[in-house]
Every structure is written in structure tokens, then in C-alpha cells.
C-alpha positions as CSV (number, residue, x, y, z in Angstrom):
1,M,-192.7,158.1,18.6
2,N,-193.7,159.9,21.8
3,K,-191.7,162.9,22.8
4,F,-191.0,164.9,25.9
5,R,-189.0,167.9,26.9
6,T,-186.5,168.2,29.7
7,K,-187.0,171.0,32.2
8,I,-184.2,171.8,34.7
9,Y,-184.7,174.0,37.8
10,H,-181.8,175.3,39.8
11,I,-182.4,176.2,43.4
12,S,-179.8,177.8,45.8
13,T,-180.1,176.8,49.5
14,K,-178.1,177.5,52.6
15,K,-179.1,174.1,53.9
16,L,-176.6,172.1,51.8
17,K,-173.7,171.1,54.1
18,G,-171.1,170.6,51.4
19,D,-170.0,172.2,48.1
20,S,-171.5,169.5,45.9
21,P,-174.9,170.1,44.2
22,V,-177.7,167.6,44.7
23,K,-179.9,166.6,41.7
24,F,-183.3,165.0,41.6
25,A,-185.1,163.5,38.7
26,V,-188.9,164.1,39.0
27,L,-191.4,161.8,37.2
28,A,-195.1,162.6,37.4
29,D,-198.2,161.5,35.5
30,L,-196.6,159.0,33.2
31,H,-200.0,157.1,33.0
32,G,-198.3,154.1,31.4
33,V,-197.1,156.1,28.3
34,M,-194.0,154.5,26.7
35,Y,-191.0,156.3,25.3
36,G,-189.6,153.5,23.1
37,C,-189.2,149.9,24.0
38,G,-188.9,149.5,27.8
39,N,-189.1,153.3,28.1
40,H,-185.5,153.4,27.0
41,M,-185.6,157.0,25.8
42,L,-186.7,158.1,29.3
43,L,-184.2,155.9,31.0
44,Q,-181.3,157.1,28.9
45,R,-182.2,160.8,29.6
46,I,-182.3,160.1,33.3
47,E,-179.0,158.2,33.2
48,G,-177.5,161.1,31.2
49,E,-178.2,163.5,34.1
50,N,-177.1,160.9,36.8
51,P,-179.4,162.2,39.6
52,D,-178.8,161.5,43.2
53,A,-182.4,160.2,43.6
54,V,-185.6,159.8,41.6
55,L,-188.8,161.3,43.0
56,I,-192.3,160.3,41.9
57,P,-195.3,162.3,43.0
58,G,-197.8,159.9,41.6
59,D,-199.9,158.7,38.7
60,M,-197.3,156.6,36.9
61,I,-200.1,154.2,35.9
62,Y,-203.6,154.6,34.5
63,S,-206.3,153.1,36.7
64,G,-208.6,152.6,33.6
65,D,-206.0,150.2,32.2
66,P,-204.4,147.8,34.7
67,A,-202.1,146.6,31.9
68,T,-200.1,149.8,32.5
69,L,-198.9,148.3,35.8
70,Y,-196.4,145.9,34.2
71,P,-194.3,148.1,31.8
72,V,-194.2,150.8,34.5
73,A,-193.0,148.3,37.1
74,D,-190.3,147.0,34.7
75,F,-189.1,150.6,34.0
76,L,-189.0,151.5,37.7
77,I,-187.2,148.3,38.7
78,R,-184.5,149.2,36.2
79,L,-184.3,152.7,37.6
80,S,-184.1,151.5,41.2
81,D,-181.0,149.4,40.2
82,K,-179.2,152.7,39.7
83,Y,-180.8,155.3,42.0
84,P,-182.8,155.6,45.2
85,V,-186.5,156.0,44.2
86,F,-189.1,157.6,46.4
87,Y,-192.8,157.2,45.3
88,S,-196.0,158.7,46.7
89,L,-199.4,157.8,45.3
90,G,-201.5,159.8,43.0
91,N,-205.2,159.5,42.5
92,H,-204.8,156.7,40.0
93,E,-202.7,154.4,42.3
94,Y,-205.0,155.2,45.2
95,R,-208.1,154.4,43.1
96,M,-206.7,151.0,42.2
97,L,-205.7,150.4,45.8
98,L,-209.3,151.0,46.9
99,D,-211.0,149.1,44.0
100,P,-211.9,145.5,45.2
101,A,-211.5,144.3,41.6
102,L,-208.0,145.7,41.2
103,H,-206.7,145.8,44.8
104,S,-204.7,142.5,44.7
105,E,-203.2,143.4,41.3
106,Y,-202.1,146.8,42.5
107,L,-200.6,145.4,45.7
108,E,-198.5,143.0,43.6
109,Y,-197.2,146.1,41.7
110,E,-196.1,147.7,45.0
111,R,-194.7,144.4,46.2
112,L,-192.5,144.0,43.1
113,L,-191.3,147.6,43.4
114,T,-190.7,147.5,47.1
115,S,-188.7,144.2,46.6
116,A,-186.5,146.1,44.1
117,G,-185.8,148.9,46.6
118,V,-188.4,151.5,45.6
119,C,-189.6,153.4,48.7
120,F,-193.3,154.0,48.8
121,L,-194.4,156.8,51.2
122,H,-197.9,156.2,52.4
123,N,-198.3,159.4,54.5
124,E,-194.8,158.5,55.8
125,H,-191.4,160.1,56.2
126,T,-188.0,158.6,55.5
127,S,-184.6,160.2,55.7
128,M,-181.4,159.8,53.7
129,K,-178.0,161.6,53.6
130,I,-177.1,162.9,50.2
131,Q,-173.7,164.5,49.5
132,G,-173.3,165.1,53.2
133,T,-176.7,166.7,53.8
134,D,-179.7,165.1,55.6
135,F,-182.9,165.0,53.5
136,V,-186.3,164.0,54.8
137,F,-188.8,162.7,52.2
138,C,-192.5,162.7,52.9
139,G,-195.3,161.4,50.7
140,L,-198.7,162.9,51.2
141,E,-201.5,160.4,50.3
142,L,-204.8,162.3,50.1
143,P,-208.2,160.5,50.5
144,A,-210.4,160.2,47.4
145,E,-212.6,163.1,48.3
146,Y,-209.8,165.5,47.7
147,Y,-210.0,164.6,44.0
148,K,-213.7,165.0,43.6
149,K,-215.1,166.8,40.5
150,P,-216.0,169.6,40.4
151,K,-215.7,170.3,44.1
152,S,-213.3,168.9,46.6
153,P,-212.9,170.0,50.2
154,A,-210.4,172.4,51.6
155,L,-207.3,170.9,53.1
156,S,-206.5,172.5,56.4
157,L,-203.0,172.4,58.0
158,T,-204.5,170.4,60.8
159,A,-205.9,167.8,58.4
160,M,-202.6,167.6,56.6
161,E,-200.7,167.0,59.8
162,E,-203.2,164.3,60.8
163,L,-202.5,162.6,57.5
164,A,-198.7,163.1,57.1
165,G,-197.6,164.2,60.6
166,P,-195.8,167.4,61.4
167,V,-192.9,168.5,59.3
168,A,-189.4,167.3,60.2
169,Q,-187.4,169.7,62.3
170,E,-184.0,168.9,60.7
171,G,-182.6,168.5,57.3
172,I,-184.0,169.5,53.9
173,R,-187.7,168.6,53.9
174,V,-189.0,167.3,50.6
175,L,-192.8,166.8,50.1
176,L,-194.2,164.6,47.4
177,A,-197.9,165.7,47.1
178,H,-199.7,164.8,43.9
179,N,-202.5,167.3,43.9
180,P,-201.2,170.9,43.6
181,K,-204.6,172.4,44.5
182,Y,-203.5,172.5,48.1
183,G,-200.2,174.3,47.5
184,N,-200.9,177.0,50.2
185,T,-201.3,174.3,52.8
186,Y,-198.1,172.6,51.6
187,F,-196.2,175.8,52.1
188,S,-197.7,176.4,55.5
189,W,-196.7,172.8,56.5
190,G,-193.1,173.9,56.1
191,A,-191.6,171.8,53.3
192,D,-188.4,173.2,51.7
193,L,-189.2,171.5,48.4
194,I,-192.6,170.4,47.1
195,F,-193.2,168.3,44.0
196,S,-196.6,167.9,42.5
197,G,-198.3,166.9,39.2
198,H,-201.9,166.0,38.5
199,Y,-202.9,169.0,36.4
200,H,-201.1,167.9,33.2
201,G,-200.1,171.5,32.7
202,G,-203.7,172.7,32.5
203,I,-204.2,171.1,29.0
204,F,-203.8,174.4,27.2
205,R,-200.8,176.1,28.7
206,I,-200.8,179.9,28.6
207,N,-197.3,180.4,30.1
208,E,-194.9,178.7,32.5
209,N,-197.3,178.9,35.4
210,R,-200.7,179.2,34.0
211,G,-203.0,176.6,32.3
212,V,-206.6,176.6,31.4
213,I,-208.3,173.8,33.4
214,S,-207.6,171.3,36.2
215,P,-208.9,167.7,36.3
216,Q,-211.5,169.0,38.7
217,F,-212.7,171.3,36.0
218,H,-211.5,174.5,37.7
219,L,-210.6,177.2,35.2
220,F,-207.2,178.8,35.5
221,P,-206.2,176.9,38.6
222,A,-203.5,178.2,40.9
223,F,-200.3,176.2,41.1
224,C,-201.0,174.8,37.7
225,C,-197.5,174.2,36.4
226,G,-193.9,175.4,36.8
227,E,-192.2,176.8,39.9
228,F,-193.7,178.7,42.8
229,K,-191.9,180.3,45.7
230,R,-192.8,181.4,49.2
231,G,-190.0,182.5,51.5
232,G,-187.3,179.9,51.3
233,S,-189.7,177.2,50.1
234,H,-190.0,176.1,46.4
235,M,-192.9,174.2,44.8
236,I,-192.5,172.6,41.4
237,V,-195.5,171.3,39.5
238,S,-194.8,169.0,36.6
239,A,-196.9,169.2,33.5
240,G,-196.5,165.4,33.4
241,L,-195.0,162.8,31.1
242,G,-198.3,161.4,29.9
243,E,-202.1,161.7,29.9
244,H,-205.1,159.4,29.5
245,T,-208.6,159.3,28.0
246,L,-208.2,162.6,26.0
247,P,-204.5,163.0,25.2
248,V,-204.8,166.7,24.4
249,R,-201.9,169.2,25.0
250,I,-201.7,172.7,23.5
251,H,-198.4,174.7,24.0
252,N,-197.9,172.2,26.8
253,P,-195.2,169.5,26.1
254,R,-194.8,166.5,28.2
255,E,-191.9,167.0,30.5
256,L,-189.2,165.2,32.6
257,I,-188.1,167.5,35.4
258,F,-184.7,167.7,37.1
259,T,-184.1,169.9,40.1
260,V,-180.6,170.8,41.1
261,L,-179.9,172.1,44.6
262,L,-176.9,174.4,44.7
263,P,-175.0,175.7,47.8
264,A,-175.9,179.3,48.4
265,E,-173.0,181.7,48.1
């Protein structure tokens, strides 16, 4: 039976309007891995925490196996019956979207989920009031060249703003950005909360923030896993709920993340 750990981050912020905390469940890099029939173990754990919303910074599927689309869609439809779900694409979704042989099948996946209420953010913003506070969710969808191996281009702030637009001026700004390589740019953009994945914890995890290698074959990559801070901004990088091709993890458990925002005293 597949196993995962639960990792909970607590963040205090003066931007919450009321006294109630706000909780997000964060699912990254599932890659079609199943935790029991219908992913019931994962669903039960999420239900046990009763989050205000579910955030997905990409790679729920595995582009090398289109059959992963269907169990993931079923799982997310069940989640969306209970919670708002915001979904930005990772490189695997984006790869299927661009592949002429898989394009139609992938679009049907999005259609099913959109019909069920899942909000896909293709370099888009959407807002929602949660516990009396305005939140703005943005999904950054990077072109394929930003995932090239071993070298990918730098992402300037100008290039990011051309893709995703400028940061919102009001509310708590939440950025879903699959590739953590560009963490410095995400901080400069001005998000309050950033959620990423992609690195799978660096395969061999040295400590909470350091892993050995990225998917682009960079050794000891920055922003590999865990929590990073700059001023009042927080970036959380998931080690992921799955993997593909070579399912190797050393001192690096699969993880489901919850982030709890608390009113600052």
C-alpha cells in the first residue's frame, strides 16, 4: 500500500480580516499514484482536515501514461463536491496539452473537471472571499522551454508579468507555480503565498530544504523542498505525492501539505 506523510505549515499574517484561520490543502506531483481504491486514503485525510480550499500546483497526471487521467479526474471530481479546487498546470499537463496525439484526451480531462467546478488557472487570476478575507489565486503556466534539461532560460520579472499579468493590489495573493527554480522571480512578483512542486524533494533529501538533484539535473537546487521566506512572503515547495519512471526516494517521503493561515497577534 502506498504511503504519504502529512506536513502542516502555520503562517501568521496581518492580512486576515477576521479571527478565524484559513486552511489550504496542497496537492502536487501525484502523477496518477493511487492511495487505495479511488484514492480514498488521500480523500479521507483531506476531509479530516476540512480545508477551506484545495490548491494544485500541477503534475497530478503522468504524461507518459494517459490512463492516469481517469482516476485522477474521478478523485478531483469527488474533492470538488466538497471544496473549491484551484488547479494550475505542471509540465506533464502542459506536455499533454501540446501533444497532437494526446491533446483531445487532455482537453476532455479539463472539461470534466471544469464541469465539476474545478477552476483551472491558465496564466489567469481569480478571486474568492474566505472567512471574510479576499484571496486572489493566480496560476503560472510556463512554456515548455522553462523545463528543458539540463538548461532552461532565466525567467525575468518582465517575462513573468507578460505571462501571468501583474500581481493583484488587494487581498492575499496566492501563486500556484509548478517549477520552483524561479522562486526569486516569484518573490519579486509580489505574491504573499507561493506553492510549487516539480522537484520531488530532490530525490535524496538532505534536510527540510535541501535535496540532491532537480528534474533538470541541477545538483543541490535552490528552493528544493519545504518553506522559504522573504519579507512577508512565504514559498512552500512540496516534495510531491508521487513520482514516475524511476520511483526513487531516499529520506524523502511523499507528502500531502496543509497550510494554515493564522491572524497575526
